[in-house]
N, C-alpha and C positions, 0 to 999 in steps of 0.2 A: 333524493340524492343529497348527501351531506356536502356542503360547500366549505372547504377548509381554506381559510384565507391566509393565516399566518405561517411563514416558512418554518418557524420553530415547531409549530403544531404539526405541520406536514412531516417534518423530520422525525418527530417523536412517534407519530402514528406508523410511519413506514418502518422505523426501527423496531417497533413492537411486532410488526408483521414478519420481519426478518427473524427476530428472536423466537417467535412462535414456531417457525419452520426448522430452525437449526438447533435450538436448545431442547431437543427431544429427551424426555426423562429416561427412556430406555437406553439411548445412546450414551447419555451422560454417566450411566453406571459403569461404562467400559472405556470411554475416551475422555480426553481433556475437553473442556468447553471450547467450541470453535471460536476463533477470534473474529469479532465483527469490527471492521475498521470504520469507526464513526466519521472520520474525516472524509473518507471516500464517499460515504453515503451522503454527507452534507454537500459535497461538491456536486454529486450527481443531481440531487434535488435542486441545488442552486442554478445549475445549467438549464434545467427544464422549466423552472418556476416562471421566468419572464416570457415563456413562449405561448402562454395562454391555453395550455393543455388542461384537460379536466384532471381532478385529483386522482381519479381511478387510473388514468393513463400514466401519470407521473409515478404513481405507486407501482403499477405493473412493471414498467420499464426499469425503475431503480431497484425494485425487489429482485427481478430476474438478474440484473447485472451484479447485485451484491451476492446473490447465491453462487454465481459462477466464480466471483472473486473469493468467496469463502471456501469454495471447493479447491481453488488454486492454493490458498493459504494453508488449507488442511494438508494437502499433499506436500507442500513445502515444509510444514512442521515435521512430517515423517522423516524428511531428508536431513533435518538439522537436530533431531532429538533422539537420544537412545531410548528405545521402547522394547518391551518383551514382545515375542512373536504374535501372541494373541491380540495385544493392544495395537500393534502395528497393522495387522490384517483388518481389524475393526475400524481403525482410523482411515485406512485406504477405502474401505467400503462406505464410510461416512462421507468422504470427499466425493465418491462416485454418486452417492445418494443426492448430495446437494447439486451436483451437475444435472442429474435427472430432473430435479425440481425446476431448475432453470429452463431446461428444454421444454418441459411441460407447460410452464407459464407462457412462453413465447409461442409455442405450437398452438396452444388454446387460443391465443390472440391472433393466430394465423399470420404472424410476422416472421416469415422465413428469412427475409433480408436482414433483419436484426440479428437472427441466429448466425447467419453467414458472416456478418460484420464482426460480432463478438468472437466468433470462432477464430478469425484471423488474429484478433488480439490475444487469445489464449495461446495460439501457436507461437506468436512472438515472445510472449512471457516465458513459455517453456524453453524455447531456443536459447534465450538469454540466461535462464537459470542454469542450464548446462554449462555455459561459459563461465559463470560465476562459481558454481559449486565445484567444478573441476579445476578451478584456478587457471583457466586457459588464456586469460587476458595477458598480453605481453606488455602493455603500457597502461598507465593510470587513467588516461582519458577514455580508453576502450572499456576499462572496468567500470568507470562511472556511467558511461553510456548504457552498458548492460544493466546496471542497477536501476538507472532511470526507466528503462524500458520494462523491467520487471514490475516496477511500481505503477507505471502510468499507461502501458499499452492498451489495457482494457478500456480505460476511461477515454483514451484518444480515439479509439474506434467508436465509442459511444458518442463523443462530441462530433465526430465527422458524420455520423449517421443523422444527427439532428442539426447539422450545419452550424455549430456553435464553436468552430475551431479557434476563435479568439481566446478561448479559455485554456488552450493546450499548454502554452508556455508557463502560465501561472501554476496550474495544478501539477505539471510534470516536475517543475523545480521545487514546489512545496513538498511533494511526496518524496522526492529524492532527499531533500533536507531532513524530513522526518525519518526516513530509513537510515541515513547516515548517523543521525542522532541516536537511534536505537542501537545500531551496530557499535558505535563508540561507547555508549553506556554499558553495553554487554561486555565489551573488551575491558573496560575499566573495572567492572565487577568480577568477571570470571577469568580474565586473561586470554579470552578467545572469542572470536566471532567469525562469521562467514566472510565478511568484507576484509577483516584484518588477516585472515589466513592468506587471502590473495595478495594483500599488501606485503606480508612477510615474504612470500615466495618471490614477489617482484623486486623488493629492495634488499633482502637478505637471504638469498638462495643458499640452502644447505645448512643454515644456522639452526640449531636445536634449542639451545638455552639462550634466550634473549636477555641482553643487559637492560638495565633501566633506561639508559640513554637511547638504545635502539627502540624500545617501546615508546619513549617520549617522542622520538622522531616520527614514528608511524601515527601517533596521536596528532602531532602537529600537521602532518600531511592531510589528515581527515579534517582538522580544524580549519585549514585554509579553504577547503571546499565548502564547509559549513558557513564560513564568513561570507564567501562569494555568493552562495545560494541565498543566504539571508538578505543580503543587499538587493539581489535580483528580484526576489519575491516581494520585498517591500515596495519596489518600484512597480512591478507588474500588478500588484493588488489594486492599485488605484487607477490603473488603465482599463480595468474590466468594465464592461457595460453592466449597469443594473446590479452592482455589488450589494449584497444585503448585509445588514448590520451583524447578524448572527455569524456569518462566515468571516466577516472582517475581524470580529473580536476573537474568534477561534484561531484565525491565522496569526494574529499578533501574539496571542498567548503561546502558541506553538513555537514561534520564532524566539520568544523571550526565554524559552527553556534552555537555550544554548548559552553557555559561558565557556570561553577558551580555557583549556586545561591549565595552562601556566598561571592564568589569573586566579583560578580556583585554588591551585596548589599554594600560591603565595598567600591568599586570604586565609587558608586553613592552617598553613604552616607558620 
C-alpha cells in the first residue's frame, strides 16, 4: 500500500484520477472539456486529511463527490451556453455518465448512506438553480442564499456525513465569493451573466437598454457582497482546526483576485 503523506501530493493524485475519468478522449471530440473545480477538490481533501483515514478512502470519497459535482456543473453548462442540438444531447449524456460513475464508486464501496446524503445535496443544488436561472428571487438576500446553496450544498452534506461541520461557514462563503467573482468578471467582459440577469430584473424591471450608470450600480451591489465575503473568509480561515498551508495559500490568492470596480476604473483611466 502506498502511504501518501503530503496533502499536496494527495490532491494531485486524486485530481489525476478525476481527470482520467472525465477527460475521455471520445467525449472530448464532441463536448467541451468538463470543468474540474480544483478549489472544491482541495477543500474535500483538506476536510478528510486530519481524520486519519487511509489514502484509498480519502481518494474514493473525494473522487465520488467530485464526479457528482462535475455532473451538476456539466448540466449547468448546458443551461447557460448556446449549443447545437447534437452537442447539447451529448453533453447531457456526459453529465449522466459522470453521475453513473459516482454511483458506481460508492455502490462498490457499499456506502449507501453516503449516496443518500449526497443525493440530498444534489436535490438542494437543483432546486436553487431553478430559482436563480428563472430569476424567481424577489430580494437580493434570497438570491445570494440560493447562489450559496448552489455552490456549497454538496460539500455541506459531505462535511455533515464526516461530522466536520466546523468547515461549513468557511467553504460556503469562500465558494460564494468565487462564484460572485466569476459572475462579475463575466458581466464586465460580455455584459451578461446569470447573476446579473437576476439583479437587472430585481432593480430595473422592464429596462432593456441599460445605461452605464445602471450597470455601475449593479456592479457596486455585487462588490459590496464580495467585500463582505472577503472579510468573513479571512476571519473564518484562521478559526479552522488543522488548516493546511496549501489551502491557506490558495484561499489568500483567491481573495486577492478581487479589486473593487471603481478602484480598477480609476487606476486604468
